[in-house]
One Martini backbone bead per residue (centre of mass of N, CA, C, O) as a GRO file, in nm:
protein
  319
    1MET     BB    1   0.098   3.825   2.226
    2LEU     BB    2  -0.012   3.941   1.939
    3ARG     BB    3   0.043   3.912   1.611
    4ASN     BB    4   0.013   4.007   1.273
    5GLU     BB    5   0.069   3.736   1.170
    6MET     BB    6  -0.043   3.507   0.925
    7ILE     BB    7  -0.102   3.150   0.936
    8THR     BB    8  -0.128   2.894   0.702
    9VAL     BB    9  -0.273   2.561   0.761
   10PHE     BB   10  -0.241   2.276   0.591
   11GLY     BB   11  -0.369   2.025   0.776
   12GLY     BB   12  -0.443   2.141   1.081
   13SER     BB   13  -0.649   1.886   1.179
   14GLY     BB   14  -0.438   1.691   1.221
   15PHE     BB   15  -0.205   1.540   1.394
   16ILE     BB   16   0.025   1.747   1.337
   17GLY     BB   17  -0.143   2.010   1.305
   18ARG     BB   18  -0.230   2.056   1.603
   19TYR     BB   19   0.059   2.109   1.706
   20VAL     BB   20   0.133   2.339   1.516
   21VAL     BB   21  -0.084   2.535   1.602
   22ARG     BB   22   0.001   2.554   1.899
   23ALA     BB   23   0.291   2.657   1.847
   24LEU     BB   24   0.204   2.920   1.699
   25VAL     BB   25   0.025   3.036   1.921
   26LYS     BB   26   0.256   3.063   2.137
   27ARG     BB   27   0.398   3.288   1.941
   28GLY     BB   28   0.132   3.476   1.844
   29TYR     BB   29  -0.001   3.376   1.611
   30ARG     BB   30  -0.208   3.377   1.353
   31VAL     BB   31  -0.449   3.117   1.259
   32ARG     BB   32  -0.518   2.927   0.958
   33VAL     BB   33  -0.733   2.659   0.904
   34ALA     BB   34  -0.698   2.434   0.638
   35THR     BB   35  -0.994   2.246   0.545
   36ARG     BB   36  -1.232   2.034   0.419
   37ARG     BB   37  -1.372   2.004   0.733
   38PRO     BB   38  -1.452   2.239   0.954
   39HIS     BB   39  -1.689   2.098   1.125
   40LEU     BB   40  -1.458   1.884   1.247
   41ALA     BB   41  -1.271   2.154   1.380
   42LEU     BB   42  -1.394   2.346   1.612
   43ASP     BB   43  -1.185   2.300   1.851
   44MET     BB   44  -0.955   2.485   1.732
   45LYS     BB   45  -1.068   2.772   1.828
   46VAL     BB   46  -0.954   2.709   2.142
   47THR     BB   47  -0.638   2.720   2.124
   48GLY     BB   48  -0.677   3.019   2.160
   49VAL     BB   49  -0.769   3.309   2.155
   50VAL     BB   50  -0.995   3.511   2.061
   51GLY     BB   51  -0.942   3.495   1.707
   52GLN     BB   52  -0.665   3.336   1.651
   53VAL     BB   53  -0.849   3.102   1.532
   54GLU     BB   54  -0.926   2.989   1.202
   55LEU     BB   55  -1.158   2.863   0.967
   56VAL     BB   56  -1.114   2.699   0.640
   57GLN     BB   57  -1.212   2.608   0.333
   58ALA     BB   58  -1.003   2.350   0.172
   59ASN     BB   59  -0.872   2.231  -0.151
   60VAL     BB   60  -0.586   2.128  -0.320
   61ARG     BB   61  -0.766   2.081  -0.597
   62VAL     BB   62  -0.874   2.391  -0.540
   63PRO     BB   63  -0.754   2.696  -0.615
   64SER     BB   64  -0.974   2.893  -0.503
   65SER     BB   65  -0.953   2.790  -0.205
   66ILE     BB   66  -0.655   2.859  -0.165
   67ALA     BB   67  -0.667   3.164  -0.213
   68ARG     BB   68  -0.843   3.221   0.036
   69ALA     BB   69  -0.645   3.096   0.253
   70VAL     BB   70  -0.384   3.300   0.169
   71ASP     BB   71  -0.507   3.558   0.223
   72GLY     BB   72  -0.290   3.765   0.405
   73ALA     BB   73  -0.044   3.591   0.443
   74HIS     BB   74   0.282   3.531   0.566
   75GLY     BB   75   0.240   3.215   0.603
   76VAL     BB   76   0.306   2.862   0.505
   77VAL     BB   77   0.170   2.533   0.585
   78ASN     BB   78   0.233   2.202   0.450
   79LEU     BB   79   0.062   1.885   0.560
   80VAL     BB   80  -0.030   1.734   0.320
   81GLY     BB   81  -0.119   1.380   0.350
   82ILE     BB   82  -0.081   1.027   0.263
   83LEU     BB   83  -0.067   0.659   0.304
   84ALA     BB   84  -0.343   0.614   0.138
   85GLU     BB   85  -0.550   0.545  -0.110
   86GLY     BB   86  -0.879   0.715  -0.180
   87GLY     BB   87  -1.059   0.789  -0.415
   88ARG     BB   88  -0.956   1.125  -0.460
   89GLN     BB   89  -0.713   1.032  -0.283
   90ARG     BB   90  -0.405   1.110  -0.423
   91PHE     BB   91  -0.080   1.139  -0.442
   92ALA     BB   92  -0.053   1.332  -0.687
   93SER     BB   93  -0.285   1.545  -0.607
   94LEU     BB   94  -0.160   1.612  -0.316
   95GLN     BB   95   0.172   1.588  -0.300
   96ALA     BB   96   0.219   1.737  -0.576
   97LYS     BB   97  -0.005   1.923  -0.697
   98GLY     BB   98  -0.092   2.047  -0.429
   99ALA     BB   99   0.177   2.186  -0.362
  100GLN     BB  100   0.179   2.360  -0.615
  101ASN     BB  101  -0.085   2.513  -0.568
  102ILE     BB  102   0.001   2.646  -0.302
  103ALA     BB  103   0.259   2.791  -0.394
  104GLU     BB  104   0.131   2.964  -0.618
  105ALA     BB  105  -0.081   3.107  -0.439
  106ALA     BB  106   0.119   3.228  -0.236
  107ALA     BB  107   0.281   3.399  -0.435
  108ALA     BB  108   0.036   3.565  -0.542
  109ALA     BB  109  -0.017   3.671  -0.226
  110GLY     BB  110   0.275   3.734  -0.084
  111VAL     BB  111   0.411   3.510   0.057
  112GLN     BB  112   0.710   3.468   0.253
  113ARG     BB  113   0.655   3.184   0.398
  114PHE     BB  114   0.763   2.830   0.349
  115ILE     BB  115   0.631   2.506   0.458
  116GLN     BB  116   0.728   2.164   0.393
  117MET     BB  117   0.592   1.845   0.428
  118SER     BB  118   0.760   1.551   0.429
  119ALA     BB  119   0.998   1.271   0.389
  120ILE     BB  120   1.174   1.021   0.454
  121GLY     BB  121   1.263   0.897   0.126
  122SER     BB  122   1.235   1.099  -0.073
  123ASP     BB  123   1.192   0.997  -0.429
  124ALA     BB  124   1.150   1.020  -0.765
  125GLY     BB  125   1.272   0.704  -0.808
  126SER     BB  126   1.074   0.556  -0.656
  127ASP     BB  127   0.856   0.277  -0.612
  128SER     BB  128   0.711   0.472  -0.434
  129ARG     BB  129   0.450   0.688  -0.453
  130TYR     BB  130   0.486   0.839  -0.196
  131ALA     BB  131   0.790   0.920  -0.228
  132ALA     BB  132   0.772   1.046  -0.513
  133THR     BB  133   0.552   1.271  -0.446
  134LYS     BB  134   0.713   1.410  -0.228
  135ALA     BB  135   0.941   1.502  -0.419
  136GLN     BB  136   0.760   1.658  -0.616
  137GLY     BB  137   0.664   1.860  -0.405
  138GLU     BB  138   0.933   1.983  -0.338
  139ALA     BB  139   1.002   2.084  -0.625
  140ALA     BB  140   0.752   2.267  -0.660
  141VAL     BB  141   0.817   2.458  -0.425
  142GLN     BB  142   1.117   2.537  -0.505
  143ALA     BB  143   1.034   2.674  -0.777
  144VAL     BB  144   0.890   2.913  -0.607
  145TYR     BB  145   1.061   2.848  -0.321
  146PRO     BB  146   1.393   2.837  -0.270
  147ASP     BB  147   1.358   2.913   0.064
  148ALA     BB  148   1.228   2.677   0.159
  149VAL     BB  149   1.102   2.461   0.405
  150ILE     BB  150   1.211   2.120   0.443
  151LEU     BB  151   1.044   1.849   0.602
  152ARG     BB  152   1.185   1.519   0.717
  153PRO     BB  153   1.032   1.280   0.872
  154SER     BB  154   0.995   1.033   1.045
  155ILE     BB  155   0.840   0.873   1.256
  156VAL     BB  156   0.547   0.986   1.418
  157PHE     BB  157   0.493   1.052   1.763
  158GLY     BB  158   0.192   1.008   1.969
  159ALA     BB  159  -0.112   0.980   2.114
  160GLU     BB  160  -0.238   0.970   1.789
  161ASP     BB  161  -0.093   0.761   1.654
  162ASP     BB  162  -0.030   0.496   1.379
  163PHE     BB  163   0.181   0.300   1.525
  164PHE     BB  164   0.183   0.226   1.829
  165ASN     BB  165  -0.125   0.193   1.846
  166ARG     BB  166  -0.168  -0.026   1.635
  167PHE     BB  167   0.016  -0.255   1.765
  168ALA     BB  168  -0.110  -0.253   2.045
  169ASP     BB  169  -0.393  -0.331   1.950
  170MET     BB  170  -0.315  -0.593   1.805
  171ALA     BB  171  -0.194  -0.735   2.070
  172ARG     BB  172  -0.472  -0.789   2.213
  173PHE     BB  173  -0.550  -1.033   1.981
  174ALA     BB  174  -0.284  -1.122   1.875
  175PRO     BB  175  -0.034  -1.379   1.893
  176ALA     BB  176   0.113  -1.201   1.664
  177LEU     BB  177   0.385  -1.025   1.506
  178PRO     BB  178   0.513  -0.885   1.233
  179LEU     BB  179   0.834  -0.912   1.040
  180PRO     BB  180   0.948  -0.745   0.799
  181GLY     BB  181   1.219  -0.901   0.680
  182GLY     BB  182   1.279  -0.947   1.010
  183GLY     BB  183   1.313  -0.641   1.129
  184HIS     BB  184   1.588  -0.464   1.026
  185MET     BB  185   1.484  -0.206   0.988
  186GLN     BB  186   1.529   0.142   1.028
  187MET     BB  187   1.428   0.379   1.287
  188GLN     BB  188   1.349   0.748   1.382
  189PRO     BB  189   1.162   0.856   1.598
  190VAL     BB  190   0.941   1.149   1.630
  191PHE     BB  191   0.811   1.393   1.806
  192VAL     BB  192   0.541   1.593   1.744
  193GLY     BB  193   0.630   1.836   1.920
  194ASP     BB  194   0.907   1.871   1.774
  195VAL     BB  195   0.797   1.924   1.494
  196ALA     BB  196   0.636   2.177   1.572
  197ASP     BB  197   0.884   2.341   1.671
  198CYS     BB  198   1.026   2.341   1.399
  199VAL     BB  199   0.815   2.504   1.253
  200ALA     BB  200   0.815   2.756   1.435
  201ASN     BB  201   1.120   2.820   1.410
  202ALA     BB  202   1.119   2.846   1.099
  203MET     BB  203   0.918   3.084   1.095
  204ASP     BB  204   1.101   3.282   1.263
  205ASP     BB  205   1.341   3.201   1.056
  206ALA     BB  206   1.444   3.347   0.760
  207SER     BB  207   1.721   3.153   0.730
  208ALA     BB  208   1.555   2.860   0.727
  209GLY     BB  209   1.651   2.710   0.469
  210GLY     BB  210   1.567   2.403   0.340
  211ILE     BB  211   1.676   2.083   0.446
  212TYR     BB  212   1.520   1.861   0.694
  213GLU     BB  213   1.591   1.594   0.917
  214LEU     BB  214   1.365   1.415   1.135
  215GLY     BB  215   1.476   1.289   1.453
  216GLY     BB  216   1.559   1.119   1.703
  217PRO     BB  217   1.816   1.020   1.917
  218ARG     BB  218   1.742   0.724   1.791
  219ALA     BB  219   1.778   0.412   1.651
  220TYR     BB  220   1.565   0.142   1.529
  221THR     BB  221   1.441  -0.147   1.498
  222TYR     BB  222   1.157  -0.298   1.433
  223ARG     BB  223   1.188  -0.511   1.653
  224GLU     BB  224   1.244  -0.317   1.890
  225LEU     BB  225   0.966  -0.178   1.877
  226MET     BB  226   0.794  -0.429   1.929
  227GLU     BB  227   0.923  -0.500   2.201
  228PHE     BB  228   0.849  -0.236   2.341
  229ILE     BB  229   0.545  -0.257   2.320
  230LEU     BB  230   0.507  -0.531   2.469
  231LYS     BB  231   0.639  -0.440   2.734
  232THR     BB  232   0.457  -0.191   2.795
  233ILE     BB  233   0.176  -0.379   2.782
  234ASP     BB  234   0.219  -0.667   2.886
  235ARG     BB  235   0.232  -0.861   2.596
  236PRO     BB  236   0.308  -1.155   2.506
  237ARG     BB  237   0.458  -1.217   2.182
  238PHE     BB  238   0.504  -1.314   1.879
  239LEU     BB  239   0.777  -1.286   1.639
  240VAL     BB  240   0.726  -1.289   1.282
  241PRO     BB  241   0.885  -1.356   1.012
  242VAL     BB  242   0.830  -1.183   0.690
  243PRO     BB  243   0.837  -1.185   0.380
  244MET     BB  244   0.802  -0.945   0.141
  245PHE     BB  245   0.615  -1.102  -0.053
  246ALA     BB  246   0.402  -1.158   0.168
  247MET     BB  247   0.347  -0.861   0.235
  248SER     BB  248   0.236  -0.792  -0.047
  249LEU     BB  249  -0.012  -0.974  -0.022
  250LEU     BB  250  -0.128  -0.820   0.220
  251GLY     BB  251  -0.150  -0.551   0.070
  252LEU     BB  252  -0.351  -0.650  -0.141
  253ALA     BB  253  -0.571  -0.726   0.065
  254GLY     BB  254  -0.605  -0.439   0.174
  255GLU     BB  255  -0.696  -0.309  -0.093
  256MET     BB  256  -0.946  -0.488  -0.136
  257ALA     BB  257  -1.091  -0.412   0.129
  258ALA     BB  258  -1.102  -0.093   0.049
  259ILE     BB  259  -1.340  -0.111  -0.154
  260LEU     BB  260  -1.504  -0.082   0.070
  261PRO     BB  261  -1.697   0.107   0.244
  262PHE     BB  262  -1.522   0.262   0.505
  263VAL     BB  263  -1.243   0.118   0.438
  264GLN     BB  264  -0.930   0.073   0.572
  265PRO     BB  265  -0.622  -0.003   0.504
  266PHE     BB  266  -0.391  -0.208   0.678
  267LEU     BB  267  -0.241  -0.246   0.392
  268THR     BB  268   0.010  -0.180   0.141
  269ARG     BB  269   0.230  -0.207  -0.115
  270ASP     BB  270   0.358   0.071  -0.073
  271GLN     BB  271   0.431   0.025   0.228
  272VAL     BB  272   0.615  -0.215   0.178
  273THR     BB  273   0.825  -0.062   0.015
  274LEU     BB  274   0.906   0.123   0.254
  275LEU     BB  275   0.994  -0.119   0.453
  276ALA     BB  276   1.263  -0.190   0.283
  277GLU     BB  277   1.362   0.078   0.417
  278ASP     BB  278   1.524   0.298   0.575
  279ASN     BB  279   1.425   0.553   0.851
  280VAL     BB  280   1.676   0.779   0.854
  281VAL     BB  281   1.904   1.002   0.926
  282SER     BB  282   2.129   1.180   0.767
  283SER     BB  283   2.454   1.276   0.836
  284ASP     BB  284   2.446   1.528   0.603
  285MET     BB  285   2.198   1.648   0.755
  286ARG     BB  286   1.984   1.849   0.875
  287GLY     BB  287   1.813   1.905   1.195
  288VAL     BB  288   1.669   1.964   1.493
  289ALA     BB  289   1.913   2.123   1.613
  290ASP     BB  290   1.908   2.344   1.377
  291LEU     BB  291   1.605   2.426   1.512
  292GLY     BB  292   1.629   2.423   1.839
  293VAL     BB  293   1.590   2.103   1.910
  294THR     BB  294   1.525   1.867   2.171
  295PRO     BB  295   1.465   1.546   2.161
  296GLU     BB  296   1.256   1.307   2.235
  297THR     BB  297   1.187   1.002   2.363
  298VAL     BB  298   1.024   0.715   2.347
  299GLU     BB  299   1.045   0.633   2.656
  300SER     BB  300   0.914   0.920   2.765
  301ILE     BB  301   0.622   0.896   2.599
  302VAL     BB  302   0.472   0.630   2.510
  303PRO     BB  303   0.376   0.506   2.791
  304SER     BB  304   0.155   0.736   2.846
  305TYR     BB  305  -0.045   0.596   2.594
  306LEU     BB  306  -0.027   0.263   2.627
  307GLY     BB  307  -0.188   0.182   2.889
  308ARG     BB  308  -0.472   0.105   2.752
  309TYR     BB  309  -0.342  -0.190   2.647
  310ARG     BB  310  -0.365  -0.309   2.898
  311ARG     BB  311  -0.550  -0.529   3.062
  312TYR     BB  312  -0.603  -0.290   3.314
  313GLY     BB  313  -0.464  -0.054   3.243
  314GLN     BB  314  -0.387   0.159   3.501
  315PHE     BB  315  -0.424  -0.116   3.698
  316HIS     BB  316  -0.188  -0.254   3.597
  317GLU     BB  317   0.030  -0.534   3.689
  318ALA     BB  318   0.321  -0.648   3.658
  319ALA     BB  319   0.476  -0.966   3.696
   0.00000   0.00000   0.00000
C-alpha cells in the first residue's frame, strides 16, 4: 500500500542508492531519485509499482536543480560521495558544500526528515580530504537539521561493491596482492542491504536523530580479508607487505594515470591516508542494532558473488 510521503534520494542510482530506494519502496514510500544522469537510471522506475519511483535530474553543485528535486518531499536522503576526485567532481564541492546545498534547499521546502550518509573516520582535522569533507558535510547538515540522522558505515559490501570485487578481479591476473603497512589495519564490513534497512528504519522513526556507526558483526584485519578473498575464489597468491610510503608512491602513480581521459585511478594518495587508520565502529557509538537491524556476515554473503572469479566460475571445484 502506497503512503503519501515522498522521499527524495540524492545519489539514488549508485551502489548504495539502489538498495536504499528498494528498501524505501518496500515500506510504501514514493521515491524520487535525484541523479545527474537520469537517462542512465531508467531501470530504477520499475523498482516499485507504476508511478512509485520517479527520476529527476539534479546536481548538488546547482541549487536550482536541488530545489526542484526536494519540492514536496517529506524526507531527504543524501548519499552523494566520491572516493577519488576527477574533473569537476571534488571532495569539497560534493561532500561538504553539496551536503550544505541539499540541507538548505530541503529546509526551505519544508522537508521534515533528513538522513546524511557519511563514513567511519570522518574528521574535520583529518589529513585525508575525503574524511575531512565528510565531517564538514555532517556539520553543514546538522547546522540546518539538528535532529538529522548521520550514518557512518565502514566498508560496504554487496554484489556490486568495489572492494571484494576489485581484489578478487586483481587476483585473477596478479601473482601477489599488496598489504599496505603489513595489512594490520582493522575493518568492519557492513552489508549494503543492512545499510539500506538502517536508512528506511531511520526514516520511519522520527526519534532516530543523531550519529550511528554502521558495521558488520565482527572486525577483520586487512590481511584476513585478503586471505578470505583468495580462499573463496580458490586462487593461491602471495600477500606482500608494502610500506605506507611505497603505497603513497603507488597512489601518486594512480593519480597521474587518471589524468588520461576516461581513466579511473586504481589508487590515490588520499586513499592511502585512509588505509593508515582502522575503520571500525566505536564502542561508545550507536550502531545497526539501535536502528533495528541484525547485520549479515561477510561469510554468508560475499561467496555468493565472488564465484565468477574462480578459474571455472560456477563449475569450479576446489582441489
